[in-house]
LUMMIMI-656907 format. One record per residue: y, z, x of N, C-alpha, C in turn. Coordinates in steps of 0.2 Angstrom, whole numbers, padded with zeros to 4 digits, always signed. Layout:
YZXYZXYZX
...
//
This chain:
-0033-0001-0089-0035+0002-0082-0030-0001-0077
-0027+0003-0073-0022+0001-0068-0025-0001-0062
-0022-0005-0058-0024-0007-0051-0021-0002-0046
-0025+0001-0042-0023+0006-0037-0021+0002-0031
-0015+0003-0029-0012+0001-0022-0011+0007-0018
-0014+0008-0012-0013+0014-0008-0010+0011-0001
-0005+0014+0001-0002+0012+0007-0002+0018+0012
-0005+0017+0018-0005+0023+0022-0001+0021+0028
+0004+0026+0030+0008+0025+0036+0009+0031+0040
+0014+0032+0044+0015+0038+0047+0023+0037+0050
+0026+0043+0051+0033+0043+0053+0032+0040+0061
+0038+0036+0063+0038+0033+0069+0043+0037+0073
+0041+0039+0079+0046+0042+0084+0050+0036+0087
+0056+0037+0088+0060+0032+0092+0066+0036+0095
+0070+0033+0099+0076+0036+0102+0081+0039+0098
+0081+0037+0092+0086+0040+0087+0083+0046+0083
+0076+0048+0085+0073+0053+0081+0067+0050+0078
+0065+0053+0072+0059+0051+0069+0061+0047+0062
+0058+0041+0061+0060+0037+0056+0054+0036+0051
+0055+0036+0045+0049+0036+0040+0050+0029+0037
+0050+0023+0041+0051+0017+0039+0045+0014+0034
+0039+0016+0036+0034+0013+0031+0034+0016+0025
+0036+0022+0024+0037+0025+0017+0043+0022+0014
+0048+0020+0017+0054+0017+0014+0052+0010+0011
+0048+0006+0015+0045-0001+0013+0040+0000+0008
+0036+0005+0008+0031+0006+0003+0035+0008-0004
+0040+0012-0004+0044+0013-0010+0047+0006-0013
+0050+0002-0008+0052-0004-0010+0047-0009-0013
+0041-0009-0010+0036-0013-0012+0034-0011-0019
+0033-0004-0020+0031-0001-0027+0036-0003-0032
+0042-0003-0030+0047-0005-0036+0046-0013-0037
+0045-0017-0032+0044-0024-0034+0037-0025-0038
+0032-0022-0036+0026-0023-0040+0026-0020-0047
+0030-0014-0048+0030-0012-0054+0034-0016-0059
+0040-0019-0056+0044-0024-0060+0040-0030-0062
+0035-0032-0058+0031-0038-0059+0025-0036-0064
+0022-0031-0063+0015-0029-0066+0016-0023-0071
+0022-0020-0071+0023-0014-0075+0017-0009-0074
+0014-0007-0080+0009-0002-0079+0002-0004-0077
+0001-0010-0076-0005-0013-0073-0006-0011-0066
-0001-0008-0063-0002-0007-0056+0001+0001-0054
-0003+0004-0050-0001+0011-0048+0000+0010-0040
+0005+0012-0037+0006+0012-0030+0007+0019-0027
+0003+0021-0023+0004+0027-0019+0004+0026-0012
+0009+0031-0009+0010+0031-0002+0007+0037+0001
+0004+0037+0007+0001+0042+0010+0003+0042+0017
+0006+0048+0020+0007+0049+0027+0000+0050+0030
-0002+0047+0036-0008+0048+0039-0011+0055+0039
-0006+0060+0040-0008+0067+0041-0008+0071+0034
-0006+0068+0028-0007+0071+0022-0014+0073+0020
-0015+0079+0018-0022+0082+0016-0025+0077+0011
-0022+0073+0007-0025+0069+0002-0025+0062+0004
-0024+0061+0010-0024+0054+0013-0031+0051+0012
-0032+0045+0010-0039+0042+0009-0041+0041+0016
-0048+0041+0017-0051+0040+0024-0049+0033+0027
-0048+0034+0033-0046+0027+0037-0053+0024+0039
-0054+0017+0037-0059+0014+0040-0059+0013+0048
-0065+0013+0051-0065+0012+0058-0061+0006+0060
-0058+0007+0065-0053+0001+0068-0047-0001+0064
-0046+0003+0059-0040+0002+0055-0034+0004+0059
-0028+0000+0057-0022+0001+0061-0017+0002+0055
-0011+0006+0057-0006+0007+0052-0001+0002+0052
+0002+0000+0047+0001+0002+0040-0006-0001+0037
-0009+0003+0034-0015+0001+0030-0014+0000+0023
-0016-0006+0020-0015-0007+0013-0022-0008+0010
-0023-0003+0005-0029-0004+0001-0027-0006-0007
-0031-0010-0009-0031-0012-0016-0037-0010-0020
-0037-0006-0024-0043-0003-0027-0049-0001-0022
-0046+0003-0017-0050+0005-0012-0053+0000-0007
-0051-0006-0007-0053-0011-0002-0047-0013+0002
-0049-0013+0008-0044-0015+0014-0041-0022+0012
-0034-0022+0011-0031-0029+0010-0028-0031+0017
-0024-0026+0020-0022-0027+0027-0022-0021+0031
-0022-0022+0038-0022-0017+0043-0018-0019+0049
-0013-0015+0050-0008-0017+0055-0003-0022+0052
+0002-0024+0056+0006-0029+0054+0011-0026+0050
+0013-0030+0044+0018-0029+0039+0015-0027+0033
+0019-0024+0029+0017-0023+0022+0019-0029+0018
+0015-0033+0015+0017-0039+0012+0016-0039+0005
+0022-0039+0001+0022-0039-0006+0019-0045-0009
+0020-0051-0006+0017-0057-0009+0009-0057-0008
+0006-0054-0003-0001-0053-0002-0004-0048-0007
+0000-0043-0008-0003-0038-0013-0003-0041-0020
+0003-0044-0021+0003-0047-0028-0002-0052-0029
-0004-0057-0024-0009-0061-0025-0016-0058-0026
-0017-0052-0023-0023-0049-0023-0024-0046-0031
-0018-0043-0033-0018-0040-0039-0019-0046-0045
-0016-0051-0044-0017-0057-0049-0024-0059-0049
-0027-0059-0043-0034-0061-0043-0039-0056-0047
-0037-0050-0046-0041-0045-0050-0040-0045-0057
-0034-0046-0059-0032-0047-0066-0035-0053-0070
-0036-0058-0065-0039-0064-0068-0046-0063-0070
-0050-0059-0066-0057-0057-0067-0058-0052-0072
-0053-0049-0075-0054-0043-0080-0055-0047-0087
-0060-0044-0091-0060-0047-0098-0054-0045-0102
-0052-0049-0106-0047-0048-0111-0048-0044-0116
//
């Protein structure tokens, strides 16, 4: 059973137009986590306005990172080390 990491962000408007920075960071984070955990992890990125975007908890801020549907971080940065530590703690608890 793989661990599900969901990252929710949105395009950001700036003077140079619209940037999708969180999507780019999420792709990079996914590649890092896949390299470390292989098939034990599944990473999905959602734009806040996607029809299949998971529901946002009350007072959540973007980017929102969920691990197995639990909030890991809300606002700030997408932290690969924090996600990795959370995944490792889940894997330690799983029966062999």
